[in-house]
C-alpha positions in Angstrom: 102.9 101.5 88.6 102.6 100.5 85.0 100.7 97.2 85.5 97.8 99.1 87.2 97.5 101.7 84.4 96.7 99.4 81.5 92.9 100.0 81.4 90.8 102.1 79.0 93.2 102.3 76.2 94.5 98.8 76.2 93.4 96.8 73.2 91.3 93.9 74.5 90.8 90.5 72.9 87.9 88.4 74.3 87.8 84.8 73.3 86.7 81.4 74.4 88.5 79.5 77.2 91.5 77.5 75.8 94.4 75.5 77.2 95.9 78.7 78.6 93.2 78.8 81.3 95.2 76.7 83.7 98.3 78.9 83.3 96.1 82.0 83.7 94.6 80.6 86.9 98.1 80.1 88.3 99.0 83.6 87.4 95.9 84.8 89.3 97.0 82.8 92.3 100.5 84.4 92.2 99.2 88.0 91.5 98.4 89.1 95.1 98.1 92.8 94.6 94.7 93.9 96.0 92.5 95.9 93.7 90.0 97.1 96.3 89.3 100.2 94.3 87.8 98.5 91.3 85.2 96.6 93.2 84.3 99.5 95.4 83.5 101.7 92.4 81.9 99.0 90.4 79.5 98.0 93.2 77.3 101.0 92.7 76.4 99.8 89.3 74.9 96.5 90.5 71.4 96.1 89.2 69.0 95.8 92.1 65.4 94.6 91.5 63.0 97.1 93.1 60.9 94.3 94.5 63.9 93.2 96.6 64.2 96.5 98.4 62.6 96.6 101.9 64.5 99.1 104.0 64.1 99.7 107.7 66.0 102.0 109.9 67.6 99.2 112.1 69.3 101.7 114.3 70.4 99.2 116.8 71.6 96.7 114.2 73.6 99.4 112.5 75.5 100.2 115.7 76.2 96.6 116.7 79.8 95.5 116.4 80.3 92.8 113.8 84.1 92.6 113.9 87.1 93.9 115.9 90.5 94.3 114.2 93.4 95.1 116.5 91.0 96.7 118.9 89.2 98.8 116.4 85.5 98.0 116.1 83.5 97.8 112.9 79.7 97.6 112.4 77.9 95.1 110.1 77.5 97.9 107.6 81.2 98.5 107.4 81.9 94.8 107.1 79.2 94.5 104.4 80.9 97.2 102.4 84.1 95.1 102.1 82.2 91.8 101.8 80.3 93.0 98.8 83.5 94.5 97.4 85.3 91.2 97.8 82.5 89.4 96.1 82.4 91.9 93.2 86.2 91.6 92.7 86.0 87.8 92.7 83.1 87.9 90.2 85.0 90.2 87.8 88.3 88.3 88.1 86.8 84.9 87.6 83.9 85.8 85.3 84.9 83.4 82.5 85.5 80.5 84.9 82.0 81.1 86.4 80.4 81.5 82.9 81.8 78.1 81.8 81.1 76.3 85.0 84.8 75.9 85.9 84.1 77.1 89.4 81.2 75.8 91.4 80.0 79.2 92.8 76.3 79.9 91.8 75.9 83.7 92.0 72.1 83.3 92.2 72.2 80.8 95.1 72.7 81.1 98.9 76.4 81.5 99.5 76.0 80.2 103.0 74.7 76.9 101.5 77.5 76.4 98.9 80.9 74.9 99.7 84.2 75.4 97.9 85.0 72.2 96.1 88.3 70.4 95.8 88.4 71.6 92.1 87.7 75.2 93.2 90.5 75.0 95.8 93.0 73.6 93.3 92.2 76.3 90.7 92.3 79.2 93.1 94.7 78.1 95.8 92.1 78.4 98.6 90.7 76.1 101.3 88.2 73.5 100.3 85.2 72.7 102.5 84.4 76.2 103.7 81.3 77.9 102.4 81.6 80.7 99.8 80.0 83.0 102.4 82.8 82.3 104.9 85.4 82.7 102.1 84.1 86.2 101.3 83.9 87.1 105.0 87.5 86.1 105.4 88.4 88.2 102.3 86.5 91.2 103.6 88.1 91.1 107.1 91.6 90.6 105.6 91.0 93.6 103.3 89.8 95.7 106.2 92.9 94.8 108.2 95.1 95.7 105.3 93.3 99.1 104.8 93.4 99.9 108.6 97.1 99.1 109.0 98.1 100.8 105.7 96.3 104.0 106.6 97.9 104.0 110.1 101.3 103.6 108.5 100.6 106.3 106.0 99.7 108.7 108.8 102.8 107.8 110.7 104.9 108.6 107.7 103.2 111.8 107.0 102.1 110.6 103.5 100.6 113.3 101.3 97.6 112.0 99.4 97.3 113.0 95.7 94.7 115.5 94.5 93.0 113.0 92.4 91.5 111.3 95.5 88.9 114.0 96.1 87.9 114.1 92.4 87.5 110.4 92.3 85.4 110.5 95.5 83.2 113.1 94.1 82.8 111.3 90.8 82.0 108.1 92.5 79.4 109.6 94.8 77.8 111.3 91.8 77.7 108.0 90.0 76.0 106.4 93.0 73.3 109.1 93.1 72.8 109.0 89.3 72.4 105.2 89.4 69.9 105.4 92.3 67.9 108.0 90.5 67.9 106.0 87.3 66.5 103.1 89.3 63.8 105.4 90.8 65.2 105.0 94.3 66.6 107.2 96.9 70.3 106.8 97.6 69.5 105.2 100.9 67.1 102.7 99.3 69.7 101.8 96.7 72.5 101.3 99.2 70.2 99.2 101.4 69.3 96.9 98.5 73.0 96.5 97.5 74.7 96.3 100.9 71.9 95.4 103.2 69.6 97.4 105.4 72.4 98.5 107.7 74.2 100.6 105.1 73.9 104.4 105.0 75.3 107.0 102.6 77.6 108.2 105.4 79.1 104.8 106.0 79.5 104.2 102.3 81.3 107.5 101.8 83.6 106.9 104.7 84.6 103.4 103.5 85.0 104.6 100.0 87.4 107.3 101.2 89.4 104.8 103.1 89.8 102.6 100.0 90.8 105.5 97.8 93.4 106.5 100.4 94.6 102.9 100.7 94.9 102.6 96.9 96.9 105.8 96.6 99.2 104.9 99.4 99.9 101.4 98.2 100.3 102.5 94.6 102.9 105.1 95.8 104.7 102.3 97.7 104.8 100.1 94.6 106.0 103.0 92.5 108.8 103.6 94.9 110.3 100.2 94.4 113.3 100.3 92.1 116.0 97.8 91.2 119.6 98.3 89.9 120.6 96.8 86.6 122.6 94.0 88.1 119.4 92.8 89.9 117.4 93.1 86.8 119.9 91.1 84.8 120.1 88.4 87.4 116.3 88.0 87.5 116.1 88.0 83.8 118.8 85.3 83.5 117.0 83.0 85.9 113.9 82.9 83.6 114.7 84.1 80.1 111.7 82.4 78.6 109.4 84.8 80.4 111.0 87.9 78.8 112.5 86.8 75.5 110.8 86.8 72.1 111.6 84.8 69.0 111.3 85.7 65.3 110.4 82.8 63.0 108.4 81.7 60.0 106.0 78.8 60.0 103.4 76.9 57.9 100.5 75.4 59.8 99.1 72.3 58.1 95.8 71.0 59.4 95.4 67.3 59.5 91.8 66.9 60.7 89.2 65.1 58.6 86.1 67.0 57.7 82.6 65.8 58.5 80.2 65.0 55.6 76.5 65.2 55.0 74.3 62.2 53.9 71.4 62.3 51.5 69.0 63.4 54.3 71.2 66.3 55.4 72.5 64.6 58.5 76.1 65.2 59.6 78.3 62.1 59.2 81.5 62.1 61.3 84.7 60.9 59.6 85.7 57.3 60.2 88.9 56.4 61.9 90.4 55.5 58.5 89.5 58.9 57.2 91.0 60.6 60.2 94.2 58.6 59.8 94.4 59.4 56.1 93.9 63.2 56.7 96.6 63.2 59.3 99.0 61.3 57.1 98.3 63.7 54.2 99.1 66.6 56.4 102.3 65.0 57.6 103.4 64.2 54.1 102.6 67.7 53.0 104.6 69.2 55.9 107.6 66.9 55.1 107.5 67.9 51.5 107.4 71.6 52.4 110.4 71.2 54.7 112.4 69.4 52.0 111.5 72.1 49.5 112.5 74.9 51.9 115.9 73.2 52.6 116.4 72.9 48.8 116.2 76.7 48.6 112.5 77.5 48.1 110.9 80.4 50.1 108.7 79.1 52.9 106.0 81.6 52.1 105.4 80.2 48.6 105.1 76.6 49.8 101.7 77.1 51.3 100.2 78.3 48.0 97.5 76.0 46.6 97.0 74.0 49.8 93.8 74.9 51.5 94.9 73.1 54.6 98.1 75.2 55.0 98.6 78.7 56.3 101.8 80.7 56.3 102.8 82.9 59.2 105.7 85.4 59.6 106.2 86.1 63.3 108.6 88.9 64.3 108.2 88.7 68.0 106.5 85.8 69.7 106.5 85.0 73.4 106.8 81.7 75.1 103.6 79.8 75.8 104.8 76.3 76.4 103.2 74.6 73.4 105.0 72.3 71.0 106.0 75.1 68.7 107.4 77.5 71.3 109.2 74.7 73.2 111.2 74.1 70.0 111.7 77.8 69.2 112.9 78.6 72.8 115.3 75.7 73.0 118.7 77.1 73.9 120.3 75.1 71.1 118.3 77.0 68.4 120.3 79.0 65.9 119.4 81.1 62.8 118.1 78.9 60.0 117.1 75.9 62.0 114.1 74.2 60.5 111.8 71.2 61.4 108.4 69.7 61.3 106.5 69.6 64.6 103.4 67.6 65.4 100.6 68.8 67.7 97.6 66.5 67.7 96.3 66.5 64.1 98.2 69.7 63.2 101.7 69.9 61.8 104.1 72.9 61.8 106.8 73.6 59.4 109.0 76.0 61.4 112.0 78.0 60.6 113.9 79.8 63.4 115.5 83.2 62.8 116.3 85.0 66.1 115.8 85.1 69.8 116.0 88.5 71.5 114.7 90.7 74.3 113.0 94.0 73.7 115.6 96.7 74.3 113.6 99.7 73.1 112.7 102.3 75.8 109.1 102.3 77.2 107.3 105.6 77.3 105.7 107.7 80.0 102.9 109.9 78.7 99.9 111.9 80.0 96.7 112.5 78.1 93.3 114.1 78.4 90.5 112.1 76.7 87.5 114.0 75.3 84.8 111.6 74.1 82.2 112.8 71.6 78.8 113.2 73.3 76.1 110.6 72.7 73.7 111.4 69.8 70.0 111.1 69.7 69.8 109.2 66.4 70.4 105.5 66.0 72.8 104.0 63.4 71.2 103.9 60.0 68.7 106.7 60.7 68.4 109.6 58.4 70.8 112.3 59.6 72.8 109.9 61.7 76.1 110.5 59.9 75.7 114.2 60.0 74.9 114.2 63.7 78.0 112.0 64.5 80.2 114.3 62.4 79.0 117.3 64.4 79.5 115.6 67.7 83.1 114.6 66.7 83.8 118.1 65.5 82.6 119.5 68.9 84.8 117.0 70.8 87.8 118.0 68.6 87.1 121.7 69.3 87.0 121.0 73.0 90.4 119.1 72.8 91.9 121.9 70.8 90.7 124.5 73.3 92.0 122.5 76.3 95.5 122.4 74.7 95.3 126.1 73.8 94.3 127.1 77.3 97.1 125.0 78.8 99.6 126.5 76.4 98.4 130.0 77.4 98.9 129.2 81.1 101.8 127.8 83.0 102.3 125.1 80.4 103.9 122.7 82.8 103.5 119.0 83.3 101.9 119.7 86.7 99.3 122.0 85.1 98.6 119.4 82.4 98.0 116.8 85.1 95.6 119.1 86.9 93.7 119.6 83.7 93.5 115.8 83.2 91.9 115.4 86.6 89.4 118.1 85.8 88.6 117.3 82.1 89.6 113.8 81.1 86.9 111.1 80.6 89.5 108.2 80.8 88.8 106.8 84.2 91.8 104.6 83.9 94.2 107.5 84.2 92.4 110.8 85.0 92.8 110.6 88.8 96.6 110.3 88.4 96.8 113.2 86.1 96.3 111.3 82.9 99.5 109.4 83.4 100.4 106.1 81.8 103.9 104.8 82.6 106.1 102.2 80.9 103.9 102.1 77.8 105.2 99.5 75.4 104.9 99.0 71.6 101.4 97.8 70.7 99.9 98.4 74.1 97.8 101.4 73.1 95.5 101.8 70.1 97.4 102.5 66.9 97.2 106.3 66.6 98.0 106.8 70.3 100.9 104.3 70.0 102.3 105.9 66.9 102.3 109.4 68.5 104.1 108.1 71.6 106.8 106.1 69.6 107.5 108.7 67.0 111.3 108.8 66.7 111.3 112.6 66.9 109.3 112.8 70.1 110.9 114.7 73.0 109.9 115.6 76.6 107.2 118.3 76.7 105.8 117.6 73.2 102.0 118.0 73.0 99.4 117.4 70.4 95.8 116.2 69.7 95.3 112.6 68.5 92.1 111.0 67.3 91.2 107.4 68.1 88.0 105.4 68.2 87.7 106.5 71.8 87.7 110.2 71.0 90.3 112.9 71.0 93.4 112.8 73.2 95.3 115.9 74.3 98.8 114.5 74.6 101.8 115.4 76.7 105.0 113.4 76.3 106.7 112.9 79.6 109.7 111.0 78.4 111.4 107.6 77.9 111.4 105.0 80.7 113.1 101.7 81.3 113.8 99.4 78.3 110.9 97.1 77.7 112.6 93.9 79.1 113.7 95.8 82.2 110.2 97.1 82.8 108.9 93.5 82.6 111.5 92.2 85.0 110.9 95.1 87.3 107.2 94.4 87.4 107.9 90.8 88.4 110.1 91.9 91.3 107.6 94.6 92.3 104.8 92.0 92.4 106.9 89.8 94.7 108.0 92.6 97.0 104.6 94.3 97.1 103.0 91.0 98.0 105.4 90.5 100.8 104.8 94.1 102.1 101.0 93.8 102.0 101.2 90.4 103.7 103.3 91.9 106.5 100.7 94.6 107.0 98.3 92.1 108.4 100.6 89.3 109.6 100.2 90.2 113.3 96.6 91.5 113.1 94.0 90.2 115.6 90.6 89.8 114.0 87.6 88.8 116.1 84.0 88.3 114.8 80.9 89.1 116.8 78.1 86.6 116.0 75.3 89.1 116.6 76.7 91.7 114.3 78.0 89.2 111.7 74.6 87.7 111.2 73.7 90.8 109.2 76.7 90.4 106.9 76.2 88.9 103.4 
């Protein structure tokens, strides 16, 4: 489904935590879709200090039962696989919260000695007082129950697993072996250091296969969820702020007083009087700009000459709940409305133009990414530019040849998908045949985006597109839902998927065996 495909090509913005963090935390609480696959694959890249590796056969320990789920027994190695996977997912999802001390978990400390605080519980919607170790044990066992029951349900339905599963399994095991070799360890030593001495390559491979099957089956279920237009309209109408956009102009006027420096070079903070004066000056300037705009001046010109003022022309802004968007998204707004808004020491001169929802169709597209090989020369070295040009030319030639070979064969969407599984280096899409669904304007990097949204584009179109990632062999599948419908549909899918996954384990009986569980973690 579209929400799970926005990976490699998505344009990322990494910034410092801001007031949105509370809302983002709530969104994380509400987003219940399990992403077991991400953690399972990522876990093989954990850096393990060689000094920490002390592997013993532990045959008896390996065979000891650690947990029983609906009558099916699991060893400590199998539970450890999911325990480490749950921890890795948590670490990746809450990385910024951990980095800035917003969550109490110390990754370097003993998880059995650390308790979840009231602040942690409020932020994540979990139980306070339990240890982080117990939290991850619960997560692991819940995931195991979900996987077990989903695979049983898939078998009962006669579900056919996609071809990409085998390719992903082989690539993942190859990555495991390459990582172990790079660390000067055997695969067994590496797995023991990462998952504990009970882990073996056989157990790892079995559990990886289960997760890959689970991911494929649950993704297919999510993709099968569809909603009629009346349902989409009703859901949209109940929360228009989440889907609408506004077009407006604004001038941001800063009213903060600057610090100064004394004769010795020391920073001198502004006085309260100076702060008040700076804020008043900003307010006066904003009021004058608003009056001038209402007298017929263009808003854009009114910020000229004021180093505290910045003009913005926004053609499609979403609701974020701040002072500005609260005013813009007020149902009473009409074209031409204007005002001055205060937010702390900042003032906005805002002019409303339009409120709308995105009606343009989203796009389904397949691609095969060919990345240029890594060079031997470092940037700035003599011959570096020539080497890079040669590597890019080679990647372009590979992309052209792939397209030519496809055109000379069956030249179908299915044959293109098979080539994507075999040839693409975009791990975000290759195992589903290079497919991205419900792509929206601005989601992809510019050249990729422009090719997809070319007004002349039609089903079956192909081409080669260059981006900073490399060369993309493109196949245009066709138009999908209008953007606003795709957004509403994702909301409903999240809710229905969560309910479905919860039901998978609602009646599960999970029992822990203390002798086996002592080797977990």
